[in-house]
VEXDREN-2710 file (C-alpha; in Angstrom, 1 decimal):
% VEXDREN-2710
k/r/px/py/pz
1/MET/-20.7/-5.0/-58.7
2/GLY/-18.2/-2.3/-58.6
3/GLU/-21.0/0.0/-57.3
4/GLN/-21.7/-2.6/-54.5
5/VAL/-17.9/-2.4/-53.6
6/THR/-17.9/1.4/-53.6
7/THR/-20.9/1.5/-51.6
8/GLY/-19.4/-1.1/-49.2
9/ALA/-16.3/0.9/-49.0
10/GLY/-18.3/4.2/-48.2
11/VAL/-20.2/2.2/-45.6
12/THR/-17.0/1.1/-44.1
13/ARG/-15.5/4.4/-44.1
14/SER/-18.8/5.9/-42.7
15/ALA/-18.9/3.2/-40.0
16/GLY/-15.1/4.0/-39.3
17/ALA/-15.7/7.7/-39.2
18/ARG/-18.5/7.1/-36.6
19/LEU/-16.3/4.9/-34.7
20/ALA/-13.5/7.4/-34.6
21/SER/-15.9/10.1/-33.7
22/LEU/-17.3/7.9/-30.6
23/ARG/-13.7/7.3/-29.6
24/ARG/-12.8/11.0/-29.8
25/SER/-16.0/11.8/-27.7
26/ALA/-15.0/9.3/-25.2
27/GLU/-11.5/10.7/-24.9
28/GLY/-10.1/14.3/-24.1
29/ALA/-7.3/16.1/-25.6
30/GLY/-4.0/14.2/-25.8
31/GLY/-5.7/10.7/-25.7
32/GLN/-7.0/11.4/-22.2
33/PRO/-10.1/9.6/-21.0
34/HIS/-13.7/11.3/-21.0
35/ARG/-13.0/14.4/-19.0
36/GLY/-16.2/13.9/-17.1
37/LEU/-15.3/10.5/-15.9
38/ALA/-11.7/11.6/-15.1
39/LEU/-12.9/14.5/-13.0
40/ALA/-15.3/12.1/-11.1
41/VAL/-12.3/9.9/-10.2
42/VAL/-10.4/12.9/-9.0
43/MET/-13.3/14.3/-7.1
44/THR/-13.5/10.8/-5.3
45/GLY/-10.0/11.1/-4.3
46/VAL/-10.5/14.6/-2.8
47/LEU/-13.7/13.3/-1.1
48/ILE/-12.0/10.4/0.7
49/THR/-9.1/12.5/2.0
50/ALA/-11.8/15.3/3.2
51/VAL/-13.8/12.4/4.9
52/ASP/-10.7/11.4/6.9
53/THR/-10.0/15.0/7.9
54/THR/-13.2/15.8/9.4
55/ILE/-14.4/12.4/10.8
56/VAL/-11.3/11.9/12.9
57/VAL/-11.8/15.2/14.8
58/LEU/-15.3/13.7/16.2
59/ALA/-13.7/10.6/17.2
60/LEU/-10.8/11.8/19.1
61/PRO/-12.4/11.3/22.6
62/GLU/-13.2/7.7/21.7
63/ILE/-9.6/7.1/20.5
64/GLU/-8.1/8.7/23.6
65/HIS/-10.1/6.4/25.9
66/GLY/-10.2/3.3/23.5
67/LEU/-6.4/3.1/23.0
68/HIS/-5.4/5.0/26.4
69/VAL/-3.8/7.8/24.5
70/ALA/-2.4/10.6/26.9
71/LEU/-4.5/13.9/26.4
72/ALA/-1.5/15.7/25.3
73/SER/-0.7/13.1/22.6
74/VAL/-4.2/12.6/21.0
75/ILE/-4.0/15.7/19.0
76/TRP/-1.2/14.4/17.2
77/VAL/-3.4/12.0/15.5
78/VAL/-4.7/14.9/13.6
79/ILE/-1.6/17.2/13.4
80/GLY/0.6/14.2/12.4
81/TYR/-1.4/13.3/9.4
82/LEU/-1.4/17.0/8.3
83/LEU/2.4/17.4/8.8
84/ILE/3.3/14.5/6.8
85/ILE/1.2/15.7/3.8
86/THR/2.7/19.1/4.1
87/LEU/6.2/17.7/4.0
88/LEU/5.7/15.3/0.9
89/ALA/3.4/17.7/-1.1
90/THR/6.1/19.0/-3.3
91/GLN/8.3/15.7/-3.4
92/VAL/5.4/13.5/-4.5
93/GLY/4.1/16.3/-7.0
94/ARG/7.6/16.0/-8.4
95/LEU/7.4/12.3/-8.5
96/GLY/4.3/12.8/-10.6
97/ASP/6.4/14.9/-13.0
98/MET/8.8/12.3/-13.2
99/TYR/7.1/9.0/-13.4
100/GLY/3.5/10.0/-14.2
101/ARG/1.0/12.1/-12.2
102/VAL/-1.8/9.4/-12.8
103/LYS/0.6/6.7/-11.5
104/MET/1.5/8.7/-8.4
105/TYR/-2.2/9.5/-7.8
106/GLU/-3.3/5.9/-7.9
107/ALA/-0.3/4.8/-5.8
108/GLY/-1.6/7.3/-3.2
109/PHE/-5.0/5.6/-3.1
110/LEU/-3.3/2.2/-2.5
111/ILE/-1.1/3.5/0.3
112/PHE/-4.2/5.6/1.9
113/ILE/-6.3/2.3/1.7
114/ALA/-3.5/0.3/3.6
115/GLY/-3.1/3.1/6.2
116/SER/-6.6/3.3/6.8
117/ALA/-6.9/-0.6/7.5
118/LEU/-3.9/-0.4/9.8
119/CYS/-5.5/2.5/11.7
120/ALA/-8.5/0.6/12.1
121/LEU/-6.3/-2.2/13.7
122/SER/-4.2/0.0/16.1
123/PHE/-3.5/-1.2/19.4
124/ASP/-1.9/1.6/21.3
125/GLN/-0.8/5.3/21.2
126/LEU/2.2/4.7/19.0
127/SER/0.6/2.6/16.6
128/ILE/-2.3/5.0/15.8
129/ILE/0.0/8.0/15.2
130/GLY/2.4/5.9/13.1
131/PHE/-0.4/4.5/11.0
132/ARG/-1.9/8.0/10.6
133/LEU/1.7/9.1/9.0
134/LEU/1.5/6.3/6.7
135/GLN/-2.0/7.2/5.7
136/GLY/-0.8/10.8/5.4
137/ILE/1.8/9.4/2.8
138/GLY/-1.1/8.3/0.8
139/GLY/-3.1/11.4/1.2
140/ALA/-0.1/13.6/0.1
141/LEU/0.2/11.5/-3.3
142/VAL/-3.5/12.0/-3.9
143/THR/-4.0/15.6/-3.0
144/ALA/-0.5/16.9/-4.5
145/ASN/-1.1/15.2/-7.8
146/SER/-4.9/15.8/-8.2
147/GLY/-4.6/19.6/-9.1
148/ALA/-1.8/18.5/-11.8
149/VAL/-4.0/15.7/-13.2
150/ILE/-6.9/18.4/-13.6
151/ALA/-4.4/20.7/-15.3
152/ASP/-3.4/18.0/-17.7
153/LEU/-7.1/17.2/-18.5
154/PHE/-8.5/20.6/-19.1
155/PRO/-7.4/23.8/-20.9
156/PRO/-6.6/27.0/-18.8
157/GLU/-10.0/28.5/-19.7
158/GLN/-12.0/25.5/-18.4
159/ARG/-9.9/24.9/-15.2
160/GLY/-12.0/27.2/-13.0
161/LYS/-15.1/25.1/-13.5
162/ALA/-13.1/22.0/-13.0
163/TYR/-11.6/23.1/-9.9
164/GLY/-15.1/24.2/-8.7
165/TYR/-16.4/20.6/-9.2
166/ASN/-13.3/19.3/-7.4
167/ALA/-14.6/21.6/-4.6
168/VAL/-17.7/19.9/-4.4
169/GLY/-15.9/16.6/-3.7
170/TRP/-14.2/18.3/-0.9
171/SER/-17.5/19.6/0.5
172/LEU/-19.2/16.5/0.1
173/GLY/-16.5/14.5/1.8
174/ALA/-16.4/16.8/4.4
175/VAL/-20.2/16.4/5.1
176/VAL/-19.9/12.5/4.8
177/GLY/-17.1/12.8/7.4
178/ILE/-19.1/14.9/9.7
179/ILE/-22.3/12.7/9.5
180/LEU/-20.6/9.6/9.7
181/GLY/-18.2/10.5/12.2
182/GLY/-21.2/11.7/14.5
183/ALA/-23.0/8.5/14.0
184/ILE/-20.1/6.1/14.2
185/VAL/-18.9/7.7/17.5
186/THR/-22.5/7.8/18.9
187/TYR/-23.6/4.2/17.8
188/THR/-20.5/2.0/17.2
189/SER/-16.7/1.8/17.5
190/TRP/-14.3/4.5/16.4
191/ARG/-12.5/1.9/14.4
192/TRP/-15.1/2.2/11.6
193/ILE/-14.0/5.8/10.9
194/PHE/-11.1/4.1/9.2
195/TRP/-12.7/0.9/7.9
196/ILE/-15.0/3.0/5.9
197/ASN/-12.2/4.3/3.7
198/VAL/-11.3/0.7/2.6
199/PRO/-14.5/0.1/0.2
200/ILE/-14.6/3.6/-1.0
201/GLY/-10.9/3.8/-1.7
202/LEU/-11.0/0.5/-3.6
203/ALA/-14.0/1.5/-5.7
204/ALA/-12.1/4.7/-6.5
205/LEU/-8.9/2.9/-7.3
206/ALA/-10.6/0.4/-9.6
207/LEU/-12.2/3.4/-11.4
208/ALA/-9.0/5.3/-11.7
209/LEU/-7.2/2.4/-13.0
210/ARG/-9.8/2.1/-15.9
211/VAL/-10.4/5.8/-16.6
212/LEU/-7.2/7.9/-16.0
213/ARG/-4.4/8.0/-18.4
214/ASP/-0.8/9.5/-18.2
215/ARG/0.4/11.7/-20.6
216/PRO/3.7/10.5/-22.3
217/GLU/5.7/13.5/-21.4
218/ARG/8.2/13.1/-18.5
219/ARG/10.7/15.4/-16.7
220/SER/13.8/14.5/-14.9
221/HIS/13.9/15.5/-11.5
222/ARG/16.0/15.3/-8.1
223/LEU/14.2/14.9/-4.9
224/ASP/15.3/17.0/-2.0
225/PRO/15.8/15.0/1.1
226/LEU/17.7/17.6/3.0
227/GLY/15.1/20.4/2.2
228/MET/12.5/17.9/3.4
229/THR/14.4/17.1/6.7
230/THR/15.1/20.6/7.7
231/LEU/11.6/21.8/7.1
232/GLY/10.2/18.7/8.9
233/LEU/12.3/19.3/12.0
234/GLY/11.6/22.9/12.1
235/LEU/7.8/22.5/11.8
236/PHE/7.9/19.7/14.1
237/GLY/9.9/21.9/16.9
238/VAL/7.6/25.0/16.5
239/LEU/4.4/22.8/16.6
240/TRP/5.6/20.7/19.4
241/ALA/6.2/23.8/21.5
242/ILE/2.6/25.5/20.7
243/THR/0.8/22.3/21.4
244/LYS/2.5/21.7/24.7
245/LEU/1.9/25.3/25.4
246/ALA/-1.8/24.7/25.5
247/THR/-1.5/22.2/28.3
248/GLU/1.9/23.3/30.1
249/PRO/3.6/26.4/31.2
250/LEU/6.3/27.8/29.2
251/ASP/9.8/26.4/30.2
252/ALA/13.4/26.0/29.1
253/THR/12.4/22.8/27.3
254/LEU/9.6/24.2/25.2
255/LEU/11.6/27.3/24.6
256/GLY/14.5/25.2/23.2
257/TYR/12.0/23.3/21.1
258/LEU/10.5/26.8/19.7
259/ILE/13.7/28.4/19.1
260/GLY/15.3/25.3/17.5
261/GLY/12.3/25.1/15.1
262/VAL/12.6/28.5/14.0
263/VAL/16.4/28.2/13.5
264/LEU/15.7/25.0/11.4
265/LEU/13.3/26.8/9.3
266/GLY/15.9/29.4/8.5
267/VAL/18.3/26.8/7.6
268/PHE/15.7/25.4/5.2
269/VAL/15.4/28.6/3.3
270/LEU/19.1/28.7/3.0
271/VAL/19.4/25.2/1.9
272/GLU/16.6/25.8/-0.6
273/TRP/18.6/28.7/-2.2
274/ARG/21.6/26.4/-2.9
275/GLN/19.8/23.2/-4.0
276/ARG/19.7/22.6/-7.7
277/GLU/16.2/21.3/-7.8
278/PRO/14.9/22.5/-4.0
279/MET/11.8/21.0/-2.3
280/LEU/10.4/24.7/-2.4
281/ASP/11.5/26.1/-5.7
282/LEU/11.8/29.7/-4.7
283/LYS/11.9/30.6/-8.4
284/LEU/8.3/30.3/-8.6
285/PHE/7.9/33.4/-6.6
286/ARG/9.4/35.3/-9.6
287/ILE/6.2/34.8/-11.6
288/PRO/4.2/37.8/-10.9
289/THR/0.8/36.3/-9.7
290/MET/2.2/33.1/-8.0
291/SER/3.6/34.7/-4.7
292/PRO/0.4/36.3/-3.8
293/SER/-1.7/33.2/-4.7
294/LEU/0.5/30.9/-2.6
295/LEU/0.6/33.2/0.3
296/ALA/-3.1/33.9/0.1
297/SER/-3.6/30.2/0.4
298/LEU/-1.4/29.9/3.4
299/PHE/-3.1/32.6/5.3
300/GLN/-6.5/31.4/4.4
301/GLY/-5.6/28.0/5.8
302/LEU/-4.0/29.6/9.0
303/ALA/-7.3/31.6/9.4
304/ASN/-9.9/28.9/8.5
305/PHE/-9.0/25.6/9.2
306/ALA/-9.3/26.0/13.0
307/VAL/-12.7/27.3/12.5
308/LEU/-14.2/23.6/12.4
309/PHE/-12.4/22.9/15.7
310/LEU/-13.3/26.1/17.3
311/VAL/-17.0/25.5/16.5
312/ILE/-16.9/21.9/17.7
313/MET/-15.2/23.0/21.0
314/TYR/-18.1/25.7/21.3
315/LEU/-20.9/23.3/20.7
316/GLN/-19.5/20.4/22.7
317/GLY/-18.2/22.6/25.4
318/PRO/-20.3/25.4/26.5
319/ARG/-23.5/24.1/24.7
320/GLY/-23.0/20.5/25.8
321/LEU/-24.1/19.0/22.6
322/SER/-23.3/15.5/21.5
323/PRO/-20.8/14.9/18.7
324/LEU/-23.9/13.8/16.5
325/HIS/-25.9/16.7/17.1
326/ALA/-23.0/19.3/16.9
327/SER/-21.9/17.8/13.5
328/LEU/-25.4/18.0/12.2
329/LEU/-25.4/21.8/12.6
330/LEU/-22.5/22.1/10.3
331/VAL/-23.9/20.0/7.5
332/PRO/-25.9/23.0/5.5
333/GLY/-22.6/25.1/5.3
334/TYR/-20.9/22.2/3.6
335/VAL/-23.7/21.3/1.3
336/ILE/-24.6/24.8/0.3
337/GLY/-20.8/25.6/-0.2
338/GLY/-20.5/22.5/-2.4
339/ALA/-23.4/23.5/-4.4
340/VAL/-22.0/26.9/-5.1
341/GLY/-18.6/25.6/-6.1
342/PRO/-19.2/24.7/-9.9
343/LEU/-20.8/28.3/-10.2
344/ALA/-17.9/29.9/-8.7
345/GLY/-15.5/27.9/-11.0
346/ARG/-17.6/29.2/-14.0
347/VAL/-17.3/32.9/-12.8
348/THR/-13.5/32.2/-12.5
349/ASP/-13.3/31.1/-16.2
350/LYS/-15.1/34.1/-17.2
351/VAL/-13.7/37.1/-15.2
352/GLY/-10.4/35.7/-13.9
353/ALA/-9.2/34.5/-10.5
354/VAL/-8.9/37.6/-8.7
355/VAL/-12.4/38.9/-8.3
356/PRO/-13.9/35.6/-7.2
357/ALA/-11.0/34.6/-5.0
358/THR/-10.8/38.0/-3.2
359/ILE/-14.7/38.0/-2.8
360/GLY/-14.6/34.5/-1.3
361/LEU/-12.1/35.6/1.4
362/ALA/-14.1/38.8/2.2
363/ILE/-17.2/36.5/2.8
364/GLN/-15.2/34.3/5.1
365/VAL/-14.2/37.3/7.0
366/ALA/-17.9/38.0/7.5
367/ALA/-18.6/34.3/8.7
368/LEU/-15.7/34.8/11.2
369/PHE/-17.3/37.9/12.4
370/ILE/-20.7/36.1/13.2
371/TYR/-18.8/33.3/14.7
372/ALA/-16.9/35.7/17.1
373/HIS/-20.3/37.0/18.4
374/LEU/-21.7/33.4/19.5
375/SER/-22.6/33.3/23.2
376/VAL/-23.8/30.8/25.6
377/GLY/-27.3/31.7/24.9
378/THR/-27.0/32.4/21.2
379/GLY/-29.6/30.5/19.1
380/LEU/-28.1/27.6/17.5
381/TRP/-29.4/29.1/14.0
382/MET/-26.6/31.5/14.0
383/VAL/-24.0/28.6/14.0
384/VAL/-25.9/27.2/10.8
385/LEU/-25.8/30.9/9.4
386/ALA/-22.2/31.2/9.9
387/SER/-21.2/27.8/8.5
388/ILE/-23.4/28.7/5.2
389/VAL/-21.4/32.0/4.7
390/ASN/-18.2/30.4/5.5
391/GLY/-18.9/27.5/3.0
392/ILE/-19.8/29.9/0.1
393/GLY/-16.7/32.1/0.8
394/ALA/-14.4/29.1/0.8
395/SER/-16.2/27.6/-2.6
396/PHE/-15.4/30.9/-4.0
397/PHE/-11.7/31.2/-3.1
398/PHE/-10.4/27.6/-3.7
399/PRO/-11.3/27.1/-7.4
400/ALA/-10.3/30.6/-8.3
401/ASN/-7.0/30.3/-6.4
402/SER/-6.2/26.9/-7.6
403/ALA/-6.8/27.9/-11.2
404/ALA/-4.6/31.1/-10.8
405/VAL/-1.7/29.0/-9.7
406/MET/-2.0/26.5/-12.3
407/LYS/-2.4/29.1/-14.9
408/ALA/0.8/30.8/-13.9
409/SER/2.8/27.6/-13.8
410/PRO/4.6/26.3/-16.7
411/PRO/3.1/22.9/-17.8
412/ALA/6.4/21.1/-17.3
413/VAL/6.0/21.5/-13.6
414/PHE/2.2/21.3/-12.9
415/GLY/3.1/18.7/-10.4
416/ILE/5.7/20.7/-8.6
417/ALA/3.2/23.8/-8.6
418/SER/0.3/21.7/-7.3
419/GLY/2.5/20.3/-4.6
420/VAL/3.7/23.9/-3.5
421/LEU/0.2/25.2/-3.4
422/ARG/-0.7/22.1/-1.3
423/THR/2.4/22.7/1.0
424/PHE/1.6/26.3/1.7
425/ALA/-2.2/25.5/2.4
426/ASN/-1.1/22.7/4.8
427/ILE/1.5/24.9/6.6
428/GLY/-1.2/27.4/7.4
429/MET/-3.8/24.4/8.4
430/VAL/-1.2/22.9/10.8
431/PHE/-0.3/26.1/12.5
432/SER/-4.2/27.1/12.5
433/PHE/-4.8/24.1/14.4
434/SER/-2.2/24.8/17.2
435/MET/-2.8/28.5/17.3
436/ALA/-6.6/27.8/18.0
437/ILE/-5.8/25.7/21.0
438/LEU/-3.3/28.2/22.3
439/ILE/-5.4/31.2/22.1
440/ALA/-8.5/29.5/23.3
441/SER/-6.9/28.1/26.2
442/ARG/-5.9/31.5/27.6
443/SER/-9.2/32.1/29.3
444/ILE/-9.5/28.9/31.5
445/PRO/-7.2/26.3/32.8
446/ARG/-5.2/24.9/30.0
447/SER/-5.8/21.3/30.7
448/LEU/-9.5/21.8/30.8
449/ALA/-9.5/23.7/27.6
450/PHE/-7.5/20.9/25.9
451/ALA/-10.2/18.4/27.2
452/ILE/-12.8/20.3/25.8
453/PHE/-11.1/20.6/22.4
454/VAL/-10.9/16.9/22.0
455/GLY/-14.4/16.5/23.4
456/SER/-13.8/14.6/26.6
457/ALA/-15.1/17.4/28.7
458/THR/-17.9/19.8/28.9
459/ILE/-18.5/23.2/31.0
460/LYS/-21.4/25.2/32.3
461/GLY/-22.2/28.2/34.1
462/HIS/-19.7/31.2/34.4
463/LEU/-16.9/29.0/33.2
464/ALA/-18.5/28.4/30.0
465/SER/-19.1/32.2/29.5
466/VAL/-15.2/32.9/30.1
467/PHE/-14.3/30.0/27.9
468/THR/-16.6/31.3/25.1
469/SER/-14.9/34.6/25.4
470/GLY/-11.6/32.9/24.8
471/LEU/-13.2/31.4/21.6
472/HIS/-14.0/35.0/20.6
473/SER/-10.4/35.9/20.8
474/ALA/-9.6/33.0/18.5
475/PHE/-12.1/34.0/16.0
476/TYR/-11.0/37.4/16.1
477/ALA/-7.2/36.4/15.3
478/SER/-8.7/34.3/12.5
479/MET/-10.4/37.4/11.2
480/ALA/-7.2/39.4/11.0
481/LEU/-5.4/36.6/9.1
482/MET/-8.2/36.3/6.8
483/VAL/-8.1/40.0/5.8
484/VAL/-4.3/39.7/5.2
485/ALA/-5.2/36.7/2.8
486/ALA/-7.9/39.0/0.9
487/LEU/-5.5/42.0/0.7
488/LEU/-2.7/39.4/-0.9
489/SER/-5.4/38.0/-3.3
490/ALA/-6.4/41.7/-4.3
491/THR/-2.8/42.6/-5.1
492/ARG/-2.8/40.2/-8.0
493/ALA/-5.1/42.7/-9.7
494/LEU/-2.2/45.3/-9.4
495/ARG/0.4/42.9/-10.6
496/GLY/-1.7/42.0/-13.6
497/LEU/-2.2/45.6/-14.6
498/SER/1.7/46.3/-14.1
499/SER/2.3/43.4/-16.4
500/HIS/-0.2/44.5/-19.0
501/ILE/1.1/48.2/-19.2
502/GLY/4.8/46.9/-19.4
503/VAL/6.0/47.5/-16.0
504/ASP/8.0/45.1/-14.1
505/PRO/5.9/44.1/-11.1
506/ALA/9.2/43.0/-9.2
END
């Protein structure tokens, strides 16, 4: 009898041990959920925001016609969304540190879904731009906290691979956005580019609520409304002037916006020096590898974000392709780039961030060189080749650079560091967009260039050749900026060497 009890207890302990083992396998460190499922949720968040970035570009002509939006204003459907994400990235990252990164991430999904539904119900120019700003608030909460959630889930030596898979989410989202955008614009109403986000977002939110868990640690922070206001007004002034210059000559009003914006950006820097907890924590730049990582992200965004729009201008303008046919040519680049992402992440985990990030930027320089040699008679296979090369380069850069920033950041401020990285990337993206329009519009009448940009006009003959030459100038400008990003990335090797031999890199 006693032996049966002992045996029963042993069986019970054995069963308990197996149960505990299963529980541990279903959870990560710190009581976190299974890392694979959690990473899938984060990838879905990145995917849905990527879908909305690319899908809207192809729908601009239909939005312009359907809501009677002025040609000069329709561009703010894209720029406004990016601008609000830029302004909120560090603040919502800070909220993640204060109240839980997962909570803020899930709140972002909810706001993004609501904003998408409202965008689909838009009735005029003001409503579509306003609802896009609301959608941007949700996008900021998702993108700014996603990097911090990954940093919480994975140890430093595994983050490169995790960010690599996260890059797959972005590439897949971009592909889905391009294909769906082209198909929706061609065969149905533009409103479905926003309705499509609702079921995807609800499914992702349900999975996030079930899978993700916040760490118990919290950190007290203060928000920085003055910094956010000065940065927002400064960026708006400069962007308004640059965008208007694409359709209008320079006059006193535009010059006032430009000068006022630059002055406010200077005020923003002064405000940040004096703030107890600034929006942009300038102390982060004292970390040896942080400055080149953030600046490389800024210049990469400045150089590369415009590429999608420049290529669409080329395909829909001089080549006269439909939105669907133009978008299909870009799919291989995103697919192959997405497949390379996990491999690039593993390389980062093995050799560090500097080499894969710098190689990725160098590959993107090569892609821009190919784009800069497109002509009216060039085979369309060249566009496919350039998009593949560009996708591979981006897939090497993003996981490595994200891993470098989060590795250099103290764990207590992962949310802030992730938000700052997103801010720098978005500032580059926003200005890339405006810079591309401005440079490309130098070769032909500004109003015609802008109409080609949003897809409401095509050109043929000599004018097409002239406009293509203007696109070459924009691609060469992007090449120069990408070279700067590569050089900044490479300097991290020198800083790391200085720290290793005991020399103060500052």
